[in-house]
C-alpha positions in Angstrom: 32.2 -5.1 6.1 33.5 -8.6 5.7 34.2 -11.4 8.2 36.7 -14.2 7.8 35.9 -17.5 9.5 38.9 -19.7 9.9 38.8 -23.5 10.3 41.2 -25.5 12.5 42.0 -27.5 9.4 41.1 -27.2 5.6 37.7 -28.4 4.5 37.8 -31.9 3.1 34.9 -33.2 0.9 34.1 -36.6 2.3 31.1 -38.4 3.9 30.1 -36.7 7.2 27.7 -37.6 10.0 25.2 -35.1 11.3 27.4 -34.5 14.4 30.5 -34.0 12.3 28.6 -31.5 10.1 27.6 -29.6 13.2 31.1 -29.4 14.4 32.6 -28.5 11.0 30.0 -25.8 10.2 30.1 -24.6 13.8 26.3 -24.7 14.1 23.9 -26.2 16.7 21.8 -29.3 16.0 18.7 -27.1 15.9 20.2 -24.9 13.1 21.3 -28.0 11.2 17.8 -29.5 11.3 16.3 -26.3 10.0 18.9 -26.0 7.2 18.5 -29.7 6.1 14.7 -29.5 6.3 14.9 -26.7 3.7 17.0 -28.8 1.4 15.1 -32.1 2.1 13.4 -32.7 -1.2 16.7 -32.5 -3.2 19.0 -33.7 -0.4 17.5 -37.0 0.7 18.3 -39.0 3.8 21.8 -39.9 5.0 22.7 -43.5 4.2 24.0 -45.5 7.2 24.1 -42.4 9.3 26.4 -40.5 6.9 25.8 -37.9 4.2 27.4 -38.9 0.9 30.0 -36.7 -0.8 27.3 -35.6 -3.2 25.0 -34.7 -0.3 27.8 -32.8 1.5 28.6 -30.9 -1.7 24.9 -30.0 -2.1 24.9 -28.7 1.5 28.1 -26.7 1.0 26.8 -25.2 -2.3 23.7 -24.1 -0.4 25.3 -22.7 2.7 28.9 -22.1 1.8 32.3 -23.6 2.5 33.5 -23.3 6.1 36.4 -20.9 6.3 35.3 -18.7 3.4 35.0 -14.9 3.6 31.4 -13.8 4.2 29.8 -10.4 3.9 28.2 -9.0 7.0 25.3 -6.6 6.9 26.3 -3.2 8.3 
């Protein structure tokens, strides 16, 4: 079974704050912290409160593009 998650607008690769990532990925701050902690050695810290385009791309490669089709376990 597949599930389609739709965004209000298309995904744009640009610098994002933590709060913007939460909203974009539709996750809670708690989930975001756990996800980013797992990526921390390679990801690094946000600069000036924003994740760079390279960091956002790294996060998206790890957890998927918002709005993509995902497989659900039956």
